[in-house]
LUMFIKE-989999 format. One record per residue (C-alpha): residue in one letter; x, y, z. Coordinates in steps of 0.001 Angstrom, whole numbers, padded with zeros to 6 digits, always signed. Example, Ala and Ser with C-alpha at 12.3 -4.5 7.8 and 13.67 -1.06 7.14 Angstrom:
A+012300-004500+007800 S+013670-001060+007140 
# end
This chain:
M-030101-028120+042398 D-027544-029613+040053 K-028650-027249+037295 T-028245-024255+039630 L-024749-025368+040594 Y-023897-025841+036932 I-025049-022287+036109 L-023124-020837+039048 Q-019997-022746+038062 H-020390-021533+034442 C-020730-017917+035662 Y-017646-018321+037869 D-015643-019696+034941 S-016757-016875+032685 I-015815-014200+035246 K-012449-015904+035847 K-011807-016062+032107 F-012666-012388+031700 F-010239-011268+034412 T-007482-013555+033228 T-007767-012121+029684 R-007702-008445+030741 Y-004366-008108+028995 D-005898-009225+025690 L-008747-006774+026212 K-006307-003934+026809 E-004395-005039+023710 Y-007560-004719+021649 I-008327-001313+023085 L-004781-000202+022396 Q-005025-001480+018839 I-008255+000465+018251 G-006665+003619+019688 I-003523+003329+017570 S-005591+002578+014460 L-007740+005671+015042 L-004626+007791+015601 I-002897+006495+012475 G-006061+006950+010413 A-006478+010539+011569 T-002785+011263+010988 A-002828+009672+007518 G-005992+011656+006742 L-004308+014891+007800 G-001254+013944+005745 A-003452+013366+002699 M-005169+016690+003253 V-001822+018498+003539 F-000770+016756+000331 H-004040+017817-001376 T-003535+021416-000174 L+000060+021516-001438 I-001010+020282-004846 E-003702+022984-005068 W-001290+025628-003831 M+001309+024612-006458 R-001340+024778-009172 F-002338+028246-008020 A+001167+029652-007350 I+002874+028546-010567 N-000064+028552-012999 P-000203+031825-014990 S-003891+031255-015826 R-004856+032948-012559 F-003931+036232-014237 S-006170+035530-017272 R-008966+037710-015895 Y-006636+040710-016081 L-004734+040033-019286 E-004574+037528-022112 I-002072+034747-021398 P-000355+033179-024477 S-000603+029375-024660 F+003168+028932-024600 V+003328+030664-021212 M+000727+028255-019852 A+002659+025299-021270 I+005892+026259-019491 V+004513+025181-016085 P+005349+021454-016542 V+008926+022451-017466 I+009242+024461-014218 G+007949+021428-012333 A+010468+019167-014064 L+013348+021459-013096 M+012170+021502-009476 I+011926+017700-009408 I+015430+017376-010935 G+016769+019630-008175 L+015068+017627-005415 T+016305+014339-006894 R+019881+015624-007046 L+019750+016919-003465 F+018179+013782-001941 P+019066+010809-004193 Q+018485+008176-001524 Q+014971+009343-000676 A+014178+009809-004389 S+015038+006209-005231 E+011910+004768-003581 R+008804+005763-005517 G+005153+004845-005725 V+003029+002018-004435 T+005618-000679-005187 S+008055+000856-002690 V+005380+000584+000035 I+004740-003075-000909 K+008479-003773-000706 S+008689-002087+002710 V+005907-004367+003986 L+007016-007505+002177 L+010708-007179+003073 Q+009788-005576+006409 K+012153-002683+005816 I+010374-000866+008600 P+010208+001715+010112 I+010133+003973+007079 P+012207+007099+007895 L+010042+010190+008559 F+012276+012309+006328 T+011606+009952+003400 T+007844+010442+003969 L+008196+014243+004078 F+010364+014214+000941 H+007709+012310-001025 L+005020+014647+000295 L+006840+017658-001167 A+008190+016044-004377 S+004825+014523-005287 A+002998+017796-004655 V+005438+019540-007016 T+005011+016867-009701 L+001205+016830-009644 G+000822+020532-008923 T+002747+021441-012085 G+000561+019383-014405 A+002124+015902-014696 P-000630+013510-015912 L-000280+011101-012957 G-002444+010463-009921 P-002151+011200-006178 E-002757+007648-004912 G+000804+006319-005138 P+002291+009251-003189 S-000689+009176-000805 A-000045+005521-000004 K+003626+006323+000523 I+002772+009244+002842 G+000097+007312+004818 G+002258+004202+005083 G+005224+006257+006213 L+003204+008032+008880 G+001765+004702+010092 S+005251+003276+010297 Y+006606+006329+012157 I+003811+006355+014735 S+004297+002601+015315 S+007973+003223+015980 L+007102+005912+018529 F+005020+003350+020415 R+007966+000913+020108 L+005769-001798+018601 N+007262-005007+017250 I+007865-005439+013546 R+004637-007345+012920 K+002440-004658+014428 M+004510-001986+012674 T+003796-003764+009377 T+000075-003861+010182 Y-000093-000136+010912 T+001997+000721+007856 V-000631-001006+005731 A-003410+000684+007668 G-001823+004096+007094 A-001554+003491+003356 G-005186+002414+003036 A-006344+005313+005223 A-004579+007890+003017 I-006312+006441-000063 S-009636+006639+001778 A-009056+010321+002527 I-007735+011394-000901 F-010612+009750-002784 N-013246+010165-000061 A-013846+006407-000413 P-013291+004546+002887 I-014437+001082+001694 A-012221+001274-001389 G-009338+002376+000854 V-009696-000803+002927 F-009600-003053-000107 F-006740-001060-001610 G-004716-002065+001436 I-005746-005705+001014 E-005351-006055-002755 V-002346-003774-003327 I-000177-003392-000228 L-000847-006871+001221 L-001095-008460-002229 N-004258-010265-001015 D-002344-011805+001916 L-004996-010807+004446 K-004604-011132+008206 N-007488-010438+010595 E-005434-007930+012587 S-004576-006049+009424 L-008234-005997+008405 S-009440-004503+011680 A-006696-001878+011701 L-007404-001056+008050 V-011129-000580+008623 I-010688+001624+011714 A-007930+003716+010166 S-009838+004196+006898 V-012980+005340+008679 S-010943+007729+010825 A-009131+009158+007779 D-012389+009606+005868 M-013872+011541+008753 V-010868+013889+008699 S-011229+014264+004905 K-014934+015134+005153 A-014269+017608+007969 Y-011606+019323+005843 L-013116+019178+002332 G-016791+018714+003106 N-018925+016035+001501 V-018165+017276-002013 A-018262+014732-004812 L-014980+014276-006726 L-016851+013707-009997 Q-019951+015455-011344 I-022094+012587-012580 P-025004+013550-014877 K-028142+011416-015283 F-027574+008153-017108 Q-029409+004967-018053 V-028243+001404-017404 N-030105-001384-019232 T-029444-004917-017972 H-030260-006449-021340 E-027037-004902-022704 V-024953-007481-020842 L-023126-008546-024024 Y-021993-004975-024540 F-020767-004862-020925 I-018690-007978-021529 L-017307-006604-024772 L-016349-003356-023100 A-014643-005301-020287 I-012509-007159-022839 V-011687-003872-024580 C-010564-002437-021235 G-008358-005468-020631 V-006776-005160-024076 V-006162-001404-023618 A-004563-002133-020247 L-002262-004708-021856 L-001326-002257-024630 F-000535+000357-022023 M+001682-002081-020108 E+003488-003069-023291 L+004045+000590-024203 S+005250+001256-020660 H+007679-001688-020876 I+009108-000457-024189 I+009611+003039-022764 K+011336+001583-019683 K+013783-000368-021865 F+014443+002766-023923 Y+015091+004855-020792 K+017615+002288-019554 K+019595+002612-022757 I+019846+006400-022733 R+020478+007018-019034 K+022315+005761-015999 D+021478+008091-013145 D+020859+011377-014957 T+017268+012555-014452 I+017867+015574-016743 A+018395+013274-019738 I+014773+012112-019512 L+012532+014369-017451 L+013498+017700-018977 P+013001+016663-022646 L+009765+014924-021673 S+008426+018058-019967 L+009250+020122-023064 L+007420+017614-025280 F+004492+017611-022880 A+004492+021430-022899 V+004139+021464-026700 A+001228+019006-026529 V-000460+021100-023809 M-000292+024170-026067 F-002698+022454-028483 Y-004681+020220-026103 T-004819+021779-022652 D-007156+019045-021348 I-004308+016527-021041 Y-002746+018767-018360 G-003000+017636-014739 I-004417+014690-012842 G-007473+014387-015088 Y-010544+015050-012937 E-011471+018136-014956 L-011184+016099-018158 I-013398+013343-016687 N-016107+015845-015765 K-015954+017417-019212 V-016294+014036-020909 L-019268+013130-018718 A-020832+016514-019605 K-020442+015610-023336 E-018280+018628-024136 F-016075+016900-026775 S-016571+015475-030219 V-015516+011873-030934 N-012516+013049-032973 I-011177+015147-030087 L-011777+012299-027652 V-009656+009938-029769 I-006766+012440-029805 L-007041+013015-026044 F-007130+009268-025463 V-003933+008663-027466 L-002084+011613-025899 K-003161+010636-022398 I-001903+007073-022752 I+001423+008091-024263 F+002231+010791-021711 I+001036+008806-018722 A+003334+005944-019740 L+006246+008356-020382 Y+005894+010166-017057 F+005297+006967-015087 Q+008506+005368-016389 T+010657+008464-015749 G+010224+007754-012091 A+008095+010868-011673 Y+006180+010996-008412 G+002629+009855-009068 G+000368+006851-009397 L-001878+005158-011966 F-005254+005166-010199 A-006502+008564-011343 P-005005+008122-014867 S-006801+004761-015009 L-010080+006458-014198 C-009444+009009-016912 I-008461+006436-019560 G-011433+004255-018577 I-013848+007169-018989 L-012466+007817-022473 V-012535+004135-023477 G-016132+003643-022266 Y-017432+006846-023844 L-015716+006103-027183 F-016983+002514-027072 A-020595+003609-026745 S-020208+006449-029261 M-018629+004275-031944 L-021213+001512-031566 S-023912+004116-032144 F-022576+004329-035748 F-023658+000696-036145 G-027174+001293-034860 A-026698+000576-031142 T-028349+003055-028809 L-026084+003075-025765 D-025803+005770-023098 P-022167+006988-023366 V-022156+008316-019791 A-023129+004915-018358 Y-020495+003143-020451 A-017913+005731-019498 L-018488+004899-015835 I-018367+001146-016548 G-015142+001663-018501 M-013729+003565-015502 G-014145+000467-013313 G-012878-001912-015989 M-009710+000078-016673 L-008995+000638-012987 A-009265-003095-012320 G-007353-004158-015454 L-004470-001722-015213 N-003952-001950-011426 S-005029-005555-010751 I-007578-004480-008144 P-011035-005757-009175 I-012732-005403-005745 T-011230-001969-005088 A-012308-000851-008540 I-015910-001974-007997 L-016159-000255-004646 M-014386+002909-005741 V-016686+003454-008723 F-019693+002791-006515 E-018452+005320-003871 L-017594+007905-006504 T-020963+007624-008289 N-023097+006780-005195 D-025475+005006-007535 Y-026320+001347-007026 R-027568+000901-010615 I-024013+000917-011909 I-022708-001744-009521 L-023605-004891-011516 P-022146-003864-014888 V-019052-002452-013110 M-018626-005778-011284 L-018756-007648-014569 A-016415-005219-016353 S-013882-005109-013500 V-013592-008858-013033 I-013386-009659-016780 A-010838-006897-017437 H-008746-008108-014490 L-008893-011717-015678 T-007940-010678-019219 V-004791-008954-017957 T-003740-011571-015397 Y-004383-014460-017825 Y-002077-012868-020394 N+000575-011615-017958 K+000459-014649-015614 G+000327-012288-012633 T-000711-008825-011447 I+001157-005647-012415 Y+002647-005336-008920 E+003789-008963-008830 L+005482-008477-012200 E+007177-005251-011088 L+008518-006980-007985 L+009556-010005-010035 E+011702-007739-012208 E+013535-006770-009043 G+014105-010404-008086 I+011210-010637-005615 D+008845-013484-006384 V+005749-012745-004339 R+004191-016100-005213 K+007145-017869-003666 S+007464-015300-000872 R+010326-014892+001554 I+009802-018378+002955 N+011107-019971-000269 V+014060-017583-000476 L+015154-018601+003014 E+014853-022358+002515 S+018520-022524+001515 V+019698-020624+004604 T+020388-022747+007714 V+019770-021619+011269 H+023443-022408+012017 S+024585-019534+009747 I+022577-016859+011594 A+022283-018261+015136 R+023708-016338+018069 K+025595-018034+020862 D+025136-015197+023322 F+021905-015604+025281 Q+020821-015481+028880 T+019128-018198+030893 I+017085-018175+034077 N+015973-020961+036382 A+012303-021897+036223 K+012055-021494+040006 A+013454-017943+040026 P+011130-015208+041358 L+009445-013012+038751 K+011101-009890+040208 F+014519-011374+039533 A+013403-012246+035964 M+012281-008666+035384 D+015683-007311+036325 K+017408-009739+033927 L+014941-008963+031124 I+015742-005259+031373 E+019411-006038+030875 A+018843-008661+028149 E+018821-007710+024455 T+016069-010256+023758 G+014186-012580+026116 L+015359-015256+028509 I+015725-018997+028065 V+014023-020737+031004 V+015809-023917+032220 D+015291-026465+034988 D+017702-027365+037738 N+019689-029577+035331 G+019940-026867+032658 G+017297-028572+030509 Y+015161-026365+028269 T+011724-025457+029630 G+010553-022484+027551 I+011164-018777+026976 L+010313-015613+028852 S+009914-012147+027381 L+008557-008797+028514 N+005289-009752+026863 E+004685-012600+029366 V+005787-010469+032288 R+003473-007608+031241 Q+000571-009998+030946 A+001280-011397+034427 L+001438-007906+035943 L-001929-007055+034480 S-003751-010304+035277 S-002438-011266+038709 D-002771-009669+042152 V-000015-011802+043709 V+002868-010950+041434 E+005434-011209+044241 L+004563-014879+044655 L+005006-015812+040996 I+008008-017666+039666 C+009207-018037+036059 Q+007607-021464+035788 D+004167-019850+036241 I+004389-017609+033199 V+006861-019391+030903 L+005911-019626+027230 H+006421-023185+025996 V+007957-022909+022520 N+009100-025774+020338 P+012795-025009+019611 C+014556-025583+016322 S+017898-027233+015524 E+020907-025762+013781 S+020182-027874+010690 N+016687-026372+010262 S+016205-023776+007581 A+015689-020082+008411 A+012289-020456+006725 E+011264-023073+009297 A+012454-020855+012155 L+010444-017978+010709 R+007352-020108+010469 R+007655-021090+014141 M+008148-017464+015226 D+005026-016473+013282 E+003112-019357+014891 Y+004010-018245+018428 G+004114-014504+017741 I+007653-014156+019127 D+010818-012338+018040 F+013414-014990+018890 L+013590-018767+018919 P+015780-021173+020914 V+018152-023455+019044 A+018466-026740+020915 K+020479-029942+020777 G+018635-032604+022711 N+017125-030818+025704 K+019896-028199+025959 V+019729-024778+024292 T+022934-024015+022347 A+021971-020752+020656 I+019097-018452+019690 V+017976-017067+016343 L+016447-013578+016129 Y+013567-012553+013872 R+015389-009407+012780 D+018469-011416+011791 I+016350-013613+009491 I+014748-010564+007849 S+018166-008951+007476 M+019469-012073+005771 Y+016451-012099+003467 N+017058-008469+002478 K+020732-009208+001744 I+019720-012070-000544 I+017257-009810-002391 V+019910-007088-002817 Q+022354-009675-004211 I+019699-010863-006679 E+018957-007256-007731 E+022637-006417-008241 K+023237-009624-010146 Q+020346-008964-012537 Y+020380-005162-012830 G+023615-003908-011345 H+023185-000714-009314 F+020864+000884-011844 G+017227+001488-011041 L+014545+003828-012262 
# end
């Protein structure tokens, strides 16, 4: 009898718990729906971007007339110059939108919470990046894709009027989804969001949104492009007893990545000396130099997928591969530091293929019998991980591109060792170092920057209170008028807690006797801060409770409130001051 009563009581408690958490259930359903929508939208954006690149390559490339007449090489080479002139024009017309480029700008938007990203900025980068890549610049589509996907995720979040935390989550989800679509690699897209955009600062909510959005985007990509492989992989042999060669290749990839970074740094310093804000002074001469190189070695033209497939098909001699390798590294670094619109993922794959193939080919002169195709694929993973500081994404991307499990173990070894080689020497990832140059220390994060700011300096004295015994209907009317939430007080004016639309919405969804509720029934008990507390401490408490404002109390009386957006605004001002102090108003 007692056991039966216990079971009935347990069932009653479970049913009661289910109905009292209906709001949470609806929140989860809403999150899934928004994630699917953002994934599909980011996937469509990536496909539009892909189509624009292909259209630019077709419309401006004179080679389409080669079946009718012979096209001189200098006519072919003029395409990058046309592209440079178009980019110069766009940069002059829209300087503000042009100032934010690549993956780092998305990281900054998330890190500094400069969200929502304006839709026009997203559309500008869609067009400018398509022009850059469609006219032969040797960069990749992933940086612009992340910018496009993140921008669309941010815009959709703003349409739903989500708070800044959820907006950040869906911005990350949109960026990862676009990568999933453009590379047809949904798992790699998820870890791109984690390793690159979030800088490994993973939250469960971000993970679920990332996974759902990436799957949704990949489905859109497959529906549009079909299940066509990006790379044409011939048969290859992987021998596990060659583990020492795998390790040696990984170290070589790490060293090449470091050399590329050093070359890129030298070029950046050189650019700063010869230019202030004049894109013509750099991009136009560079495009002319690139055009001359393309006249003799046409395979350095473009993103590099055609070159990768030719290398894997063994169409080049070792001598030609060495020349292509040198030219690729030089022009990728030159274009990347001009501020041209493009990323380093696809170039990393291309450089890695060349490094791995050359590694195996040169060791064959010393009697080693290594399969150059297998080592080219391993080099692809090692270079992707070393140059972009993304070991897990590199492993998964190579696996998804090859669809061959045999390659996974050597790629894992190469990716991790190459990544460790770079981070050990640089004392940080490439994105952390880029942000550090702008005065943003990711390892210290915004919390440390705000330790010196007191709540007193940003607190607001204007806030509204409501008695704990006031009916919920009265509270709803006051909340509609209030800019933030309400401070709930007792009959003596003592602080009890806070009330926001979030608590009211939850009460409306989980109670059938709303007209009988008073504020005391749904108040959120939040530990207030004092005026002497730092802004960093206030931010920590807001993150703990998931709220957008915090009471500032003296004793048991509330004297002010501090808003989440005011803290972020103060943080951004501090970062701008640091940037101007170190670099003035100049920026590539």
